[in-house]
C-alpha positions as CSV (number, residue, x, y, z in Angstrom):
1,M,48.7,111.1,142.7
2,L,48.3,108.1,145.6
3,R,45.1,109.6,146.8
4,V,43.3,113.0,148.6
5,G,40.5,112.2,150.9
6,Q,38.5,114.2,153.6
7,E,41.8,114.4,155.9
8,E,42.9,116.7,153.2
9,I,40.1,118.4,153.0
10,D,39.7,118.8,156.8
11,A,43.5,120.2,157.3
12,I,42.5,122.6,154.6
13,A,39.5,124.4,156.2
14,R,40.8,124.5,159.5
15,V,43.9,126.9,158.0
16,I,41.0,129.2,155.9
17,R,39.0,129.0,159.0
18,K,42.1,130.1,161.2
19,G,42.7,132.9,158.5
20,G,46.7,132.3,158.6
21,L,47.2,131.3,155.0
22,F,51.2,132.7,155.4
23,R,53.6,130.2,155.8
24,Y,55.4,132.3,159.0
25,P,52.3,132.7,161.7
26,D,52.7,135.4,164.1
27,N,53.1,133.0,167.2
28,G,54.6,129.0,167.2
29,I,55.3,126.6,164.5
30,G,52.5,126.8,161.3
31,Q,51.2,123.7,158.9
32,C,54.6,124.3,156.9
33,G,57.2,124.7,159.7
34,L,55.4,121.0,161.2
35,F,55.9,119.4,157.8
36,E,59.4,120.2,157.4
37,K,60.1,119.2,161.4
38,R,58.4,115.3,161.0
39,Y,59.7,115.1,156.9
40,A,63.1,115.6,158.6
41,E,62.7,113.2,161.3
42,Y,61.3,110.7,158.6
43,L,64.5,111.4,156.0
44,Q,66.7,111.1,159.2
45,V,68.0,114.0,158.1
46,K,68.7,117.6,160.2
47,H,67.2,119.8,157.6
48,V,63.8,120.3,155.5
49,T,62.8,123.5,153.4
50,M,59.5,123.2,151.8
51,A,59.3,125.3,148.0
52,S,56.9,125.5,145.7
53,S,57.9,123.2,143.3
54,G,60.0,120.2,142.6
55,T,62.0,122.1,140.2
56,A,62.4,125.1,142.9
57,A,63.3,122.8,144.8
58,L,66.1,121.3,142.8
59,V,67.5,124.9,142.2
60,A,67.3,125.8,146.0
61,A,69.7,122.3,146.5
62,L,72.0,123.5,143.8
63,A,72.6,127.1,145.2
64,G,72.6,126.0,148.8
65,L,75.8,123.9,147.5
66,G,77.2,126.7,145.9
67,V,76.7,125.2,141.9
68,G,77.0,128.3,139.7
69,P,79.3,129.8,136.3
70,G,82.0,127.7,135.2
71,D,80.7,124.3,136.9
72,E,79.3,121.2,134.8
73,V,76.4,118.9,136.2
74,I,76.3,115.4,135.5
75,V,72.9,114.2,134.7
76,P,71.2,111.2,133.1
77,C,69.6,111.8,129.8
78,H,66.0,110.2,130.8
79,T,64.6,112.6,133.6
80,Y,62.0,115.0,133.3
81,M,63.7,118.2,132.2
82,A,63.3,120.1,135.2
83,T,66.3,118.7,136.6
84,V,68.2,119.9,133.8
85,V,66.6,123.5,133.6
86,A,67.9,123.8,137.4
87,V,71.0,123.2,136.5
88,L,70.9,126.6,134.0
89,A,69.1,128.2,136.1
90,V,72.2,128.4,138.6
91,G,74.2,129.6,135.4
92,A,76.2,126.2,135.3
93,I,76.0,123.6,132.3
94,P,74.6,120.2,132.2
95,V,76.4,117.6,130.9
96,I,74.0,114.9,129.8
97,V,75.3,111.0,129.9
98,D,73.9,107.4,129.5
99,I,71.5,105.6,131.6
100,D,71.7,102.1,132.1
101,E,68.8,99.1,132.3
102,S,68.0,100.4,135.7
103,I,66.8,103.2,133.7
104,T,69.1,105.9,136.2
105,L,72.1,107.1,136.1
106,C,75.3,104.6,134.8
107,P,77.9,104.5,136.9
108,E,80.4,104.0,134.7
109,A,79.2,106.6,132.2
110,F,79.0,109.1,135.1
111,E,82.5,108.1,135.8
112,Q,84.0,108.9,132.0
113,A,82.3,112.0,131.7
114,I,83.9,113.8,134.5
115,G,86.1,116.5,133.5
116,P,87.7,119.4,135.2
117,C,84.7,121.6,135.4
118,T,82.8,119.0,136.8
119,R,81.2,120.0,140.4
120,A,78.4,118.0,141.0
121,V,75.9,115.1,139.6
122,I,72.5,114.7,139.9
123,P,71.2,110.9,140.2
124,V,67.9,111.1,139.4
125,H,65.4,108.3,141.2
126,M,63.3,107.8,138.0
127,W,59.7,106.5,137.8
128,G,60.4,105.9,142.0
129,L,63.6,103.4,140.9
130,P,66.7,103.9,143.5
131,C,70.0,104.7,141.7
132,N,73.1,102.8,142.3
133,M,73.7,105.0,145.3
134,D,76.7,102.9,146.7
135,A,78.6,103.3,143.3
136,I,77.6,107.2,142.7
137,M,78.4,108.0,146.3
138,S,82.1,106.2,145.6
139,I,82.9,108.0,142.4
140,S,81.9,111.1,143.7
141,E,84.1,111.0,146.6
142,K,86.8,109.8,144.5
143,H,86.8,113.0,142.6
144,Q,85.6,115.4,145.1
145,L,81.9,115.7,143.7
146,L,79.2,117.2,145.3
147,V,75.8,115.1,145.1
148,V,72.2,116.6,144.6
149,E,69.5,113.4,144.7
150,D,66.6,114.0,142.3
151,A,63.7,112.4,144.5
152,C,61.0,114.3,142.4
153,Q,59.4,110.7,141.5
154,A,60.7,108.9,144.3
155,V,58.8,109.9,147.7
156,G,58.7,107.2,150.1
157,G,61.5,105.1,148.6
158,A,64.8,104.3,150.0
159,Y,68.3,102.5,149.0
160,N,69.3,100.1,151.4
161,G,67.3,101.2,154.0
162,R,68.2,105.1,153.7
163,K,65.3,107.0,152.3
164,L,65.9,108.6,148.9
165,G,67.2,112.2,148.8
166,S,69.1,111.9,152.2
167,I,71.9,110.3,151.2
168,G,73.4,113.1,148.8
169,H,74.8,116.1,150.1
170,A,71.5,117.4,149.2
171,G,67.8,115.6,148.1
172,A,65.1,117.5,146.3
173,F,61.8,116.2,146.4
174,S,58.2,117.5,144.1
175,F,54.9,117.3,145.5
176,N,53.1,117.8,141.9
177,Y,49.7,116.2,141.4
178,F,51.3,113.4,140.2
179,K,53.8,112.6,142.8
180,N,53.4,109.7,145.6
181,M,52.9,112.5,148.0
182,T,51.1,115.9,147.1
183,C,49.4,119.2,147.3
184,G,49.1,120.0,143.9
185,E,52.1,121.6,143.3
186,G,55.0,121.7,146.1
187,G,58.6,120.3,146.7
188,A,61.1,120.4,149.4
189,V,65.1,120.2,149.6
190,A,66.6,118.0,152.1
191,T,70.3,118.1,153.7
192,N,72.4,117.4,156.8
193,D,74.5,120.6,156.5
194,N,73.8,123.7,158.3
195,R,75.1,126.6,155.6
196,V,73.6,124.7,152.8
197,A,70.3,124.8,154.4
198,Q,70.7,128.3,154.9
199,K,71.7,129.2,151.8
200,A,68.7,126.7,150.3
201,G,66.1,128.4,152.1
202,C,67.3,132.0,151.2
203,S,66.7,130.7,147.2
204,I,63.2,129.9,148.2
205,D,62.5,132.5,149.9
206,C,65.1,135.9,149.9
207,C,63.4,137.3,153.5
208,R,63.1,134.5,155.5
209,F,65.7,136.3,157.7
210,F,63.1,138.8,158.1
211,W,60.4,136.5,159.4
212,N,62.2,134.4,161.4
213,P,64.5,136.8,163.6
214,E,66.4,133.4,164.7
215,D,67.9,133.3,160.8
216,A,69.0,136.8,161.4
217,D,72.7,135.9,160.6
218,L,71.6,134.5,157.3
219,Y,74.1,135.0,154.2
220,S,70.8,136.4,152.3
221,F,71.0,137.2,148.6
222,S,68.5,138.4,145.8
223,A,66.5,135.3,144.5
224,S,63.2,134.3,143.2
225,G,60.3,133.3,145.4
226,A,59.1,129.8,145.7
227,R,57.7,129.6,149.3
228,A,54.9,127.2,150.1
229,S,52.0,128.5,151.7
230,E,50.0,127.0,154.7
231,I,47.5,125.1,152.9
232,E,50.1,123.5,150.6
233,G,51.8,122.4,154.7
234,A,49.0,121.4,156.0
235,M,47.8,119.0,152.7
236,M,51.3,117.8,153.5
237,N,50.8,117.0,157.1
238,A,48.0,115.0,155.8
239,Q,49.6,113.1,152.7
240,L,52.8,111.8,155.3
241,D,50.4,110.7,157.5
242,R,49.4,107.7,154.6
243,L,52.4,107.8,152.9
244,D,54.1,104.6,153.9
245,P,51.0,102.1,154.0
246,L,50.6,103.3,150.3
247,I,54.1,102.8,148.9
248,A,54.4,98.7,150.8
249,L,50.8,98.6,149.1
250,L,51.9,99.1,146.1
251,R,55.3,97.2,146.8
252,R,53.0,94.3,147.4
253,H,51.4,94.8,143.9
254,K,53.9,95.4,142.0
255,K,55.9,91.8,144.0
256,R,52.8,89.7,143.3
257,I,52.8,91.1,139.5
258,L,56.6,90.6,139.4
259,T,56.4,86.8,140.9
260,Q,53.7,85.4,138.9
261,T,54.9,86.7,135.6
262,A,58.1,85.1,136.0
263,S,57.7,81.9,134.7
264,I,56.9,83.8,131.2
265,P,60.3,82.5,129.1
266,G,61.8,85.5,127.5
267,L,59.9,88.0,129.7
268,Q,62.4,90.3,131.4
269,P,62.2,92.5,134.2
270,N,64.6,95.9,134.2
271,P,67.1,95.1,137.1
272,L,66.2,96.9,139.9
273,H,68.8,98.6,142.4
274,S,67.6,97.7,146.5
275,A,64.5,96.3,145.4
276,A,62.7,95.8,148.3
277,D,63.0,99.6,148.9
278,E,62.0,101.1,145.8
279,C,58.3,102.7,145.5
280,G,56.8,100.3,143.6
281,T,54.8,102.7,141.1
282,H,55.2,100.6,138.1
283,T,56.7,97.7,136.8
284,H,59.2,97.6,133.9
285,F,60.1,95.0,131.1
286,L,62.8,95.0,128.7
287,L,62.0,93.1,125.2
288,P,64.0,92.2,122.9
289,T,63.1,94.8,120.0
290,P,61.6,98.4,120.1
291,A,58.6,96.5,117.7
292,A,58.4,94.0,120.0
293,A,58.2,96.7,123.2
294,D,55.7,98.7,121.4
295,E,53.2,95.6,120.9
296,F,53.6,94.5,124.1
297,A,53.0,97.7,125.6
298,T,50.0,98.1,123.3
299,R,48.6,94.6,124.5
300,A,49.7,94.6,127.9
301,G,48.5,98.2,128.6
302,G,51.3,99.8,129.2
303,T,54.3,102.6,127.9
304,V,57.2,102.8,126.4
305,C,59.7,104.7,128.5
306,G,61.3,106.2,125.2
307,K,58.2,107.8,124.8
308,T,57.4,110.0,127.5
309,G,58.2,112.7,126.0
310,R,60.3,115.8,127.7
311,H,61.4,112.7,130.1
312,T,63.8,112.1,127.4
313,Y,67.0,114.1,126.4
314,T,66.2,114.1,122.8
315,E,62.7,116.2,123.4
316,W,64.7,118.8,125.6
317,D,64.8,120.8,122.3
318,Y,65.7,124.9,124.1
319,I,68.5,122.2,126.2
320,L,69.7,121.1,122.3
321,N,69.5,124.2,121.0
322,H,71.2,126.3,123.8
323,R,68.1,128.7,124.5
324,A,68.2,129.6,128.0
325,G,67.3,132.5,130.0
326,H,64.2,135.2,128.7
327,H,66.9,137.5,127.3
328,P,69.9,136.7,125.6
329,A,72.3,138.2,128.1
330,M,71.0,135.3,130.7
331,N,71.7,132.9,128.7
332,P,74.8,130.4,130.6
333,F,75.5,128.9,127.4
334,T,77.1,132.2,126.3
335,W,78.8,133.6,129.4
336,E,82.8,133.8,129.6
337,A,82.9,132.0,132.5
338,N,81.5,128.9,131.2
339,K,83.6,128.9,127.8
340,P,85.7,126.0,129.5
341,C,82.6,124.0,129.8
342,R,81.3,121.4,127.8
343,K,78.0,122.2,126.0
344,N,78.2,119.8,122.7
345,Y,74.5,118.0,122.9
346,S,73.0,115.9,119.9
347,P,70.2,113.8,119.3
348,D,72.0,110.6,119.1
349,M,74.8,111.4,121.5
350,C,72.8,108.7,124.0
351,A,71.9,106.1,121.3
352,K,72.6,103.5,123.9
353,S,70.1,104.8,126.5
354,L,67.6,105.2,123.4
355,E,67.6,101.9,122.4
356,I,67.3,100.3,126.1
357,L,64.3,103.0,126.6
358,N,62.7,102.1,123.4
359,R,62.9,98.1,124.5
360,T,61.5,99.2,128.2
361,V,57.8,99.2,128.6
362,M,56.5,100.3,132.0
363,I,53.3,99.3,133.6
364,G,51.7,101.7,136.1
365,N,50.5,100.6,139.6
366,N,47.7,102.3,141.6
367,V,46.9,101.9,145.3
368,D,43.6,101.7,144.4
369,R,43.5,98.3,142.5
370,T,41.5,95.8,143.9
371,D,43.1,91.6,144.2
372,A,41.0,91.0,141.3
373,D,42.3,94.3,139.3
374,V,46.2,93.1,139.7
375,E,45.1,89.7,138.5
376,A,43.7,91.1,135.8
377,Q,46.8,92.8,134.9
378,I,48.9,89.7,135.4
379,A,46.4,88.0,133.1
380,A,47.0,90.5,130.1
381,I,50.5,90.2,130.8
382,R,50.9,86.6,130.3
383,A,48.8,86.9,127.2
384,A,50.8,90.1,125.5
385,A,54.1,88.2,126.0
386,P,53.6,85.1,123.5
387,A,52.7,86.9,121.2
388,V,55.7,89.4,121.1
389,L,58.5,87.0,122.6
């Protein structure tokens, strides 16, 4: 979470006093609708639809693109496990592949993993770090694959001037408490395709055509409810007003840290795609060994990427064990349509990625840091490096 303050409190209070918590007001556009319009303009896309979470947004994006049983979806081995859960939620099968030293999807591994059943790929802008979208889009176009950007951890970031989540066929965002914009929980789907937007919207709210007469021709289907409320919409409008200045501040902090530690012998930052556009929420360093990473993290005040729990595929136990769905008959791993899909997972299948993750230390950034705080962080890095390199 970057910051929540009086603006959010006032916005929520206005909604409560007005008595209109439902996202479809009797007259005019509500707070959710206003945010969707403003965020679409911010991303420079045609459509944005709010959802109850980033997970719901990922599911809606896949559903909107028509991904389902019989399809494989390629995902990186380092992402919050909701990315993989979303694939199973639409009845498809995840194919888990390596990352590279940027801590994002390795384009070469992605292309090598493409098979006869591959329908889509989900590049994840992990920890606010942009994927190599030029390479990923080129490979996807070559093989006629759909691209769903998981920008849940990268709200406000960009790649070569284009906002993350706006480059693929659809993008998904999270507004969870820990994200760059927040309403506690929440999410959104973005796309330029009218039909995808309609189907994604139905996945989020199967009765939206009832509340919006202009959607009367919508192809509707049974779906779980994942609708946002006006309280969330009000909070997100306040959050959007302050997003860019806060991201700019994080970038300045990170640039200062990297500049003032660049001369330390042997201290290697992880490579960045579109360095000027990434979120700046973390600074990553690639250490020579896992032992050195552990020691550096302890001394500098960081976290080893390979030790962040459910973000790494080895911790996705019910994925590795083919347990999906609340009922055995609802488990996509067992469906006839998915027989041709690849489902062979093992804890060592992405050993190269584990080696990278266990050597990478990330140090969190914070918009409330003072100049003195940033200097103290730089001093801690300078003191830690000689002891481990």
